[in-house]
FIBAMAR-405808 format. One record per residue (C-alpha): residue in three letters; x, y, z. Coordinates in nm, 3 decimals, decimal comma, padded with zeros to 5 digits, always signed. Layout:
N
  type        u        v        w
   ALA        X        Y        Z
...
***
This chain:
363
  type        u        v        w
   MET  -00,304  +03,435  +03,601
   ILE  -00,133  +03,214  +03,863
   TYR  -00,290  +02,910  +03,694
   LEU  -00,152  +03,009  +03,353
   HIS  +00,192  +03,075  +03,502
   SER  +00,194  +02,732  +03,673
   LEU  +00,079  +02,562  +03,353
   GLY  +00,356  +02,734  +03,158
   VAL  +00,622  +02,629  +03,409
   PHE  +00,494  +02,269  +03,408
   THR  +00,496  +02,255  +03,027
   ALA  +00,848  +02,395  +03,013
   VAL  +00,974  +02,140  +03,268
   VAL  +00,815  +01,849  +03,079
   THR  +00,960  +01,973  +02,750
   LEU  +01,309  +02,008  +02,894
   LEU  +01,288  +01,665  +03,057
   THR  +01,180  +01,508  +02,728
   ILE  +01,468  +01,673  +02,543
   PHE  +01,711  +01,559  +02,812
   LEU  +01,592  +01,198  +02,791
   LEU  +01,618  +01,196  +02,412
   LEU  +01,968  +01,340  +02,422
   ALA  +02,069  +01,101  +02,697
   GLU  +01,952  +00,805  +02,494
   LYS  +02,127  +00,931  +02,183
   TYR  +02,461  +01,022  +02,334
   LEU  +02,492  +00,830  +02,663
   ALA  +02,327  +00,495  +02,593
   ASP  +02,578  +00,263  +02,430
   TYR  +02,425  -00,067  +02,327
   GLY  +02,736  -00,178  +02,140
   ILE  +02,722  -00,422  +01,850
   CYS  +02,399  -00,623  +01,840
   GLU  +02,345  -00,944  +01,646
   VAL  +02,023  -00,995  +01,450
   SER  +01,933  -01,351  +01,352
   ILE  +01,660  -01,419  +01,096
   ASN  +01,465  -01,743  +01,048
   SER  +01,670  -01,968  +01,278
   GLY  +02,004  -01,834  +01,163
   GLU  +01,929  -01,846  +00,790
   ARG  +02,066  -01,494  +00,783
   ILE  +02,268  -01,315  +01,053
   PHE  +02,409  -00,966  +01,063
   GLU  +02,555  -00,730  +01,322
   ILE  +02,473  -00,363  +01,366
   ASP  +02,541  -00,076  +01,606
   GLY  +02,262  -00,071  +01,865
   GLY  +02,033  +00,223  +01,925
   GLY  +01,853  +00,260  +01,594
   THR  +01,519  +00,117  +01,490
   LEU  +01,484  -00,239  +01,369
   LEU  +01,325  -00,112  +01,046
   SER  +01,636  +00,097  +00,970
   ALA  +01,869  -00,189  +01,065
   LEU  +01,694  -00,424  +00,824
   SER  +01,697  -00,165  +00,545
   GLU  +02,071  -00,108  +00,591
   ASN  +02,115  -00,480  +00,533
   GLU  +01,895  -00,479  +00,221
   ILE  +01,595  -00,638  +00,388
   PHE  +01,300  -00,419  +00,294
   ILE  +00,994  -00,439  +00,519
   PRO  +00,677  -00,256  +00,403
   SER  +00,624  +00,081  +00,570
   ALA  +00,379  +00,307  +00,390
   CYS  +00,425  +00,587  +00,646
   GLY  +00,804  +00,588  +00,615
   GLY  +00,866  +00,456  +00,966
   LYS  +00,650  +00,710  +01,152
   GLY  +00,446  +00,444  +01,331
   THR  +00,116  +00,543  +01,170
   CYS  +00,046  +00,273  +00,909
   GLY  +00,104  -00,057  +01,093
   TYR  +00,251  -00,225  +00,782
   CYS  +00,594  -00,316  +00,922
   LYS  +00,479  -00,608  +01,136
   LEU  +00,717  -00,897  +01,194
   ALA  +00,771  -01,163  +01,458
   ILE  +01,038  -01,100  +01,724
   LEU  +01,106  -01,435  +01,889
   SER  +01,354  -01,300  +02,144
   GLY  +01,477  -00,955  +02,241
   GLY  +01,292  -00,637  +02,159
   GLY  +01,154  -00,566  +02,506
   GLN  +00,789  -00,505  +02,589
   VAL  +00,525  -00,399  +02,338
   LEU  +00,516  -00,018  +02,335
   PRO  +00,203  +00,199  +02,365
   THR  +00,275  +00,333  +02,015
   GLU  +00,242  -00,022  +01,876
   ARG  -00,075  -00,136  +02,049
   PRO  -00,326  +00,048  +01,824
   TYR  -00,194  -00,154  +01,528
   LEU  -00,164  -00,496  +01,692
   SER  -00,449  -00,729  +01,782
   ARG  -00,432  -00,943  +02,095
   ARG  -00,370  -01,244  +01,877
   GLU  -00,081  -01,069  +01,699
   ILE  +00,074  -00,968  +02,032
   ARG  +00,050  -01,330  +02,153
   SER  +00,223  -01,430  +01,826
   ASN  +00,514  -01,193  +01,907
   LEU  +00,435  -00,955  +01,622
   ARG  +00,584  -00,607  +01,658
   LEU  +00,618  -00,288  +01,454
   ALA  +00,974  -00,281  +01,322
   CYS  +00,975  +00,100  +01,307
   GLN  +00,906  +00,126  +01,682
   VAL  +01,141  -00,142  +01,815
   LYS  +01,491  -00,020  +01,903
   VAL  +01,785  -00,255  +01,855
   LYS  +01,932  -00,272  +02,206
   GLU  +02,023  -00,640  +02,234
   GLU  +02,048  -00,960  +02,032
   LEU  +01,731  -01,023  +01,833
   GLU  +01,582  -01,336  +01,682
   LEU  +01,329  -01,266  +01,407
   HIS  +01,098  -01,454  +01,178
   ILE  +01,043  -01,284  +00,843
   PRO  +00,830  -01,439  +00,564
   GLU  +01,041  -01,562  +00,275
   GLU  +00,848  -01,340  +00,037
   LEU  +00,973  -01,027  +00,216
   LEU  +01,331  -01,153  +00,208
   ASN  +01,298  -01,161  -00,172
   VAL  +01,195  -00,793  -00,194
   LYS  +01,450  -00,592  -00,389
   LEU  +01,557  -00,230  -00,430
   TYR  +01,512  -00,119  -00,791
   LYS  +01,678  +00,163  -00,980
   SER  +01,476  +00,293  -01,271
   GLU  +01,405  +00,597  -01,485
   VAL  +01,081  +00,763  -01,591
   SER  +00,976  +00,641  -01,937
   SER  +00,641  +00,824  -01,950
   SER  +00,418  +01,053  -01,746
   ARG  +00,070  +01,163  -01,847
   ASP  -00,234  +01,325  -01,690
   LEU  -00,531  +01,093  -01,636
   THR  -00,746  +01,352  -01,458
   TYR  -00,695  +01,699  -01,311
   ASP  -00,517  +01,544  -01,008
   ILE  -00,411  +01,191  -01,111
   LYS  -00,106  +01,104  -01,320
   GLU  +00,005  +00,778  -01,475
   VAL  +00,380  +00,743  -01,425
   CYS  +00,579  +00,459  -01,579
   PHE  +00,934  +00,356  -01,479
   SER  +01,170  +00,154  -01,698
   LEU  +01,379  -00,079  -01,484
   LEU  +01,757  -00,041  -01,490
   GLU  +01,895  -00,247  -01,199
   PRO  +01,762  -00,511  -01,167
   ASN  +01,603  -00,484  -01,512
   GLN  +01,320  -00,733  -01,448
   ILE  +01,053  -00,762  -01,179
   THR  +00,811  -01,041  -01,086
   PHE  +00,496  -00,949  -00,896
   ARG  +00,133  -01,046  -00,839
   SER  -00,162  -00,831  -00,935
   GLY  -00,266  -00,619  -00,639
   GLN  +00,087  -00,581  -00,502
   TYR  +00,252  -00,243  -00,448
   ALA  +00,589  -00,069  -00,463
   GLN  +00,742  +00,178  -00,217
   VAL  +00,889  +00,481  -00,393
   LEU  +01,182  +00,664  -00,235
   ALA  +01,107  +01,038  -00,235
   PRO  +01,312  +01,334  -00,107
   GLY  +01,154  +01,514  +00,189
   PRO  +01,236  +01,813  +00,408
   ASP  +01,364  +01,582  +00,684
   GLY  +01,533  +01,330  +00,458
   GLU  +01,424  +01,059  +00,217
   VAL  +01,098  +00,872  +00,280
   PHE  +00,928  +00,568  +00,130
   ARG  +00,564  +00,587  +00,022
   ALA  +00,349  +00,301  -00,106
   TYR  +00,174  +00,294  -00,446
   SER  -00,016  +00,005  -00,603
   ILE  +00,125  -00,128  -00,929
   SER  -00,117  -00,072  -01,217
   SER  +00,072  -00,257  -01,491
   PRO  -00,014  -00,622  -01,574
   ILE  +00,203  -00,908  -01,451
   ASN  +00,314  -01,004  -01,804
   VAL  +00,508  -00,674  -01,827
   SER  +00,833  -00,739  -01,638
   ASP  +01,069  -00,463  -01,754
   SER  +00,871  -00,166  -01,623
   VAL  +00,634  -00,058  -01,347
   GLU  +00,334  +00,170  -01,388
   LEU  +00,168  +00,369  -01,107
   ASN  -00,142  +00,589  -01,073
   VAL  -00,059  +00,882  -00,846
   ARG  -00,308  +01,130  -00,702
   LEU  -00,159  +01,469  -00,608
   ILE  -00,210  +01,527  -00,237
   PRO  -00,170  +01,894  -00,134
   GLY  +00,154  +01,906  +00,062
   GLY  +00,219  +01,537  -00,002
   ILE  +00,591  +01,461  -00,015
   ALA  +00,586  +01,165  -00,253
   SER  +00,289  +01,263  -00,470
   THR  +00,436  +01,611  -00,532
   TYR  +00,771  +01,452  -00,619
   LEU  +00,614  +01,200  -00,858
   HIS  +00,394  +01,459  -01,028
   LYS  +00,700  +01,674  -01,105
   LEU  +00,909  +01,394  -01,258
   LYS  +01,010  +01,419  -01,622
   VAL  +01,101  +01,149  -01,873
   GLY  +01,454  +01,029  -01,799
   ASP  +01,452  +01,123  -01,430
   PRO  +01,592  +00,852  -01,196
   VAL  +01,359  +00,681  -00,948
   THR  +01,437  +00,430  -00,673
   PHE  +01,175  +00,199  -00,527
   THR  +01,143  -00,128  -00,335
   GLY  +00,899  -00,411  -00,386
   PRO  +00,688  -00,592  -00,453
   PHE  +00,478  -00,597  -00,135
   GLY  +00,123  -00,714  -00,062
   GLU  -00,076  -01,027  +00,010
   TRP  -00,347  -01,028  -00,257
   ARG  -00,370  -01,360  -00,442
   LEU  -00,599  -01,427  -00,737
   SER  -00,776  -01,761  -00,743
   GLU  -00,626  -02,004  -00,993
   ASP  -00,969  -02,159  -01,050
   PRO  -01,085  -02,044  -01,398
   GLU  -01,445  -02,113  -01,295
   SER  -01,429  -01,860  -01,011
   GLU  -01,558  -01,518  -01,113
   LEU  -01,363  -01,207  -01,011
   ILE  -01,518  -00,890  -00,873
   CYS  -01,310  -00,570  -00,882
   VAL  -01,438  -00,255  -00,715
   GLY  -01,238  +00,067  -00,705
   GLY  -01,259  +00,440  -00,664
   GLY  -01,008  +00,717  -00,745
   VAL  -00,651  +00,586  -00,741
   GLY  -00,802  +00,257  -00,624
   MET  -00,802  +00,201  -00,999
   ALA  -00,436  +00,096  -00,998
   PRO  -00,457  -00,261  -00,860
   MET  -00,785  -00,317  -01,046
   LYS  -00,625  -00,230  -01,380
   SER  -00,343  -00,472  -01,305
   ILE  -00,588  -00,748  -01,214
   VAL  -00,814  -00,703  -01,516
   TYR  -00,539  -00,691  -01,778
   SER  -00,344  -00,973  -01,613
   LEU  -00,659  -01,184  -01,596
   TYR  -00,743  -01,155  -01,965
   HIS  -00,383  -01,212  -02,067
   ARG  -00,395  -01,552  -01,896
   TRP  -00,766  -01,649  -01,902
   PRO  -00,937  -01,485  -02,203
   GLN  -01,274  -01,648  -02,124
   ARG  -01,287  -01,584  -01,751
   VAL  -01,575  -01,384  -01,597
   CYS  -01,484  -01,052  -01,434
   TRP  -01,707  -00,778  -01,296
   PHE  -01,542  -00,437  -01,273
   PHE  -01,716  -00,154  -01,084
   PHE  -01,551  +00,188  -01,061
   GLY  -01,685  +00,486  -00,868
   CYS  -01,630  +00,851  -00,965
   ARG  -01,776  +01,178  -00,845
   GLY  -01,825  +01,345  -01,183
   THR  -01,720  +01,317  -01,545
   ASP  -01,392  +01,499  -01,465
   ASP  -01,289  +01,197  -01,256
   ILE  -01,335  +00,937  -01,531
   PHE  -01,023  +00,775  -01,672
   TYR  -00,931  +00,455  -01,861
   LEU  -01,295  +00,412  -01,965
   ASP  -01,220  +00,396  -02,339
   GLU  -00,942  +00,142  -02,282
   PHE  -01,170  -00,081  -02,076
   ARG  -01,447  -00,057  -02,334
   GLU  -01,201  -00,182  -02,596
   LEU  -01,113  -00,473  -02,368
   GLN  -01,483  -00,545  -02,313
   ALA  -01,537  -00,565  -02,689
   LYS  -01,273  -00,840  -02,707
   HIS  -01,392  -01,031  -02,398
   PRO  -01,771  -01,070  -02,363
   ASN  -01,731  -01,207  -02,008
   PHE  -01,585  -00,876  -01,892
   HIS  -01,866  -00,673  -01,732
   LEU  -01,782  -00,303  -01,693
   TYR  -01,971  -00,044  -01,484
   TYR  -01,865  +00,311  -01,397
   ALA  -02,094  +00,499  -01,157
   LEU  -02,100  +00,875  -01,090
   SER  -02,211  +00,989  -00,746
   ASP  -02,180  +01,371  -00,749
   MET  -02,217  +01,514  -01,097
   LYS  -02,180  +01,886  -01,151
   ARG  -02,444  +02,091  -01,325
   GLY  -02,411  +02,060  -01,701
   GLN  -02,229  +01,725  -01,696
   GLU  -02,385  +01,449  -01,908
   TRP  -02,361  +01,079  -01,835
   ASP  -02,570  +00,785  -01,956
   GLY  -02,418  +00,523  -01,725
   GLU  -02,482  +00,427  -01,364
   LYS  -02,546  +00,703  -01,112
   GLY  -02,507  +00,697  -00,735
   PHE  -02,252  +00,531  -00,510
   ILE  -02,070  +00,234  -00,653
   HIS  -02,198  -00,018  -00,397
   LEU  -02,548  +00,036  -00,540
   ALA  -02,427  -00,081  -00,882
   VAL  -02,265  -00,386  -00,719
   ASP  -02,597  -00,469  -00,553
   LYS  -02,789  -00,410  -00,877
   TYR  -02,590  -00,634  -01,110
   LEU  -02,448  -00,919  -00,899
   GLU  -02,669  -01,220  -00,843
   PRO  -02,607  -01,431  -00,529
   GLY  -02,496  -01,790  -00,521
   THR  -02,200  -01,777  -00,763
   LYS  -01,844  -01,881  -00,679
   ARG  -01,652  -01,554  -00,669
   GLN  -01,352  -01,370  -00,529
   ALA  -01,354  -00,992  -00,472
   PHE  -01,083  -00,724  -00,468
   LEU  -01,162  -00,375  -00,340
   CYS  -00,954  -00,058  -00,324
   GLY  -01,083  +00,283  -00,221
   PRO  -01,201  +00,501  +00,068
   PRO  -01,299  +00,320  +00,392
   LEU  -01,670  +00,406  +00,359
   MET  -01,677  +00,258  +00,009
   ILE  -01,500  -00,058  +00,127
   GLU  -01,744  -00,104  +00,415
   ALA  -02,052  -00,049  +00,196
   VAL  -01,931  -00,285  -00,077
   THR  -01,825  -00,551  +00,175
   ALA  -02,174  -00,551  +00,327
   ILE  -02,327  -00,603  -00,018
   LEU  -02,085  -00,885  -00,099
   HIS  -02,174  -01,060  +00,227
   GLU  -02,538  -01,044  +00,120
   LYS  -02,439  -01,201  -00,213
   GLY  -02,281  -01,493  -00,030
   LEU  -01,910  -01,405  -00,018
   SER  -01,715  -01,476  +00,300
   ASN  -01,443  -01,255  +00,448
   ALA  -01,183  -01,501  +00,317
   GLU  -01,304  -01,431  -00,038
   ILE  -01,278  -01,050  -00,005
   PHE  -00,944  -00,867  -00,028
   TYR  -00,921  -00,492  +00,017
   ASP  -00,699  -00,189  +00,059
   LYS  -00,845  +00,116  +00,234
   PHE  -00,707  +00,465  +00,186
   ASP  -00,816  +00,803  +00,320
***
């Protein structure tokens, strides 16, 4: 009983101390106006100190990727702080390698603006824009995945690479948040953006996107992402996806055959059962037009009574079955971590290096 009482007192003291420190920082710490210089003075702005660097950049229309909305849980908002910023925080270390720390990379959502800062930001990120759009279509692909398409209003055109993603602004209980979604439309479509969105129970952005109706306004930033397709028409492409990992694969496949109608592409897509299949008819039509497009769907957990005459088992088994080693290739993967790891191991056996494999993992 004495132990429980002591533990309760200790917890209460720690809680009160934490609250006091937070309030003290908010109301007593006055960092004044801080100057932020980007890329050797290419761009300079001033801002009231005390907020996060991520917020400061956003307020000045510099949009850094942050799939978690600035919560410090995704590690996407890395940028180089050349001076200022203080020491690397414990909340940053799980997302930074030793090499990245030596290169002055930090998480913008964790760094507070308390002094003058000198930053290096890749030019590509400085070109990211905020887009205003409206929903032009929304349709069910499966029982929990929707295809949502936005027509662009301002700006009314977008340029992106296959495999890149947008960050949709969604209303949440504690304010607006950004969430990342891969673009599924091909690169030759510049006046709209298409997404595949899985409904996550309790998910702020997925619930918002699933409820949108035609004509509803949507704001997003982009494009983000580092995937780059080989320009060598002799290099074969391998695309492997599962679930909403379909989105970047669809963009890659349709973009590829718009530009290189004769190029070789292997597309492997994993589903649990027949209820999870989508876009299969569309891809079969594409396959009929392009003999070098090799299409394989695999079902790993069929329900009783479901019928399927295609591949069965996990998708990495189909990759192993159909790919011969020794061919010049580039691979793009998007799906659950276990799928990515299994497919990557197979691709290594087929002769691909890490530099030839691009992937996005999601839980």
